[in-house]
N, C-alpha and C positions, 0 to 999 in steps of 0.2 A: 575253917568250916569248908566242907565240900561244896563244890559248885553243881547246882542243879542243871543238867543238860538234857537228860533222857527220860521221857515220861511215857509210860504205857497206859493207854486208856482203854478199859474193858466196859464196852457199851454196845447193847443189842440194837439200838435204834439208829438207822443210817443217817437221818437228818442231824440227830444230835452229835454223832460221830464226826460229821463234816464241819459243823459249826466249832466244836471244841478243838478239832485239829487245826483248822484255820486260826482260830483265836490264839491257840497255845504257840504255834509256829510262827504267825505273822507278828503277833504283838509280844510274844514272850521269847521268841528266838530259840524255842526248844526243838529238839528232835522228837517227834511223837510216832508211836506205833499204836495203831487202833487194832483191837481185837474184838470180835463180835461175840464171844462167848467165854465163859470161865475156862472151858477146856482149850480153846485156842490159845488163851493166855498162858495156861500151863505148858501147852506145847511149844511156845516160842519165847517165854520169859527168859530162859538161861541165855539163849543165843542173842537176845536183844540187851540183856543186863541193864534194866531201868535204874535210874537213881530214885525214882518215884513212881508209885502205881495209883492211878485214879480208877475207882471200881464203882460201877453201877451196882445198887442193891438189888433191884428186881430185874432179874433176867430169866428167860425160859431154861430149863434144864439145871444147870449149876447156878444158883443165885450168888450174889456178892458174898455174904458171909460164908458160904461153902467154898467159894473160890479163895477167900482170904485164908481159910483154914488149910487148904491144899498148898497154897503158896507158902505159908508158914513152915509147912512140913519140909520144904526144901531148904537145907541148911544155908544156901548161898543167899536166900531171900529172907532169912529169919529177922534181919535187922532193916530191910527196905521199908521206908515209910509208905503206908497205904492211906489214901483219903477215899472215903465213901462219897458218891455223889448221889442224891436221892431227894425225891419230893416228900419223903416221909421222915419229917424232922420234928415231931413231937419230942419233948424233953426225955421222956422214957425211952425213945427210940435212940435218940442220940448217946445216952447212957449205954444202951445195949451195943451199939456200934463201937464205942470206945472201950467197952469191956472186951470186945472180940479182938481188940489190937489196932483199930484204926486210929490214926494220929489226929483226925479231924473229919468233919463233914461238911460238904459244900451243897447247899441246897439247890434244887432243880425247881423251876427253870433257872439257869445261872445267866448271868450278864456276860455276853462274849467279850465286851470291851474291858471288863474287870477281871475275867477268869485267870489270866496269867499272873496279874498282880496278886490275886487271893492266893494261888498256889505258891508263888513266891514268898509271900508272908508267912504261911504255914511252914514252908520249908525251913525259913530261917529260925522260926519258933522251935522247930524239932531239932535242927542240926547247929544252931547258933549257940 
């Protein structure tokens, strides 16, 4: 099983970016790249080469589902696991996200103390 080291988090809210980055780096030991928009993610994803992408659903401009579709169009990222992070977690919404190609969904607000462990569990479920 590949080791999870590098995570890209695409999120437009600076407060959430800061909490997630701290939680994933300090508690998870991950290298985290924050992008504030789908376009920024597309511009820097190949250079960063993440093992996993966390993707906010609701963003101005290019939303999470549009960003995921654009990422999947890049052959280098066709197999990179993507987890949506969103407050919209009704059963039909969860099914829609998974049908778009997300491996899982982490509800917001998330618990910073357990975020890294949650991400690791999903990673093991996908790659193990």
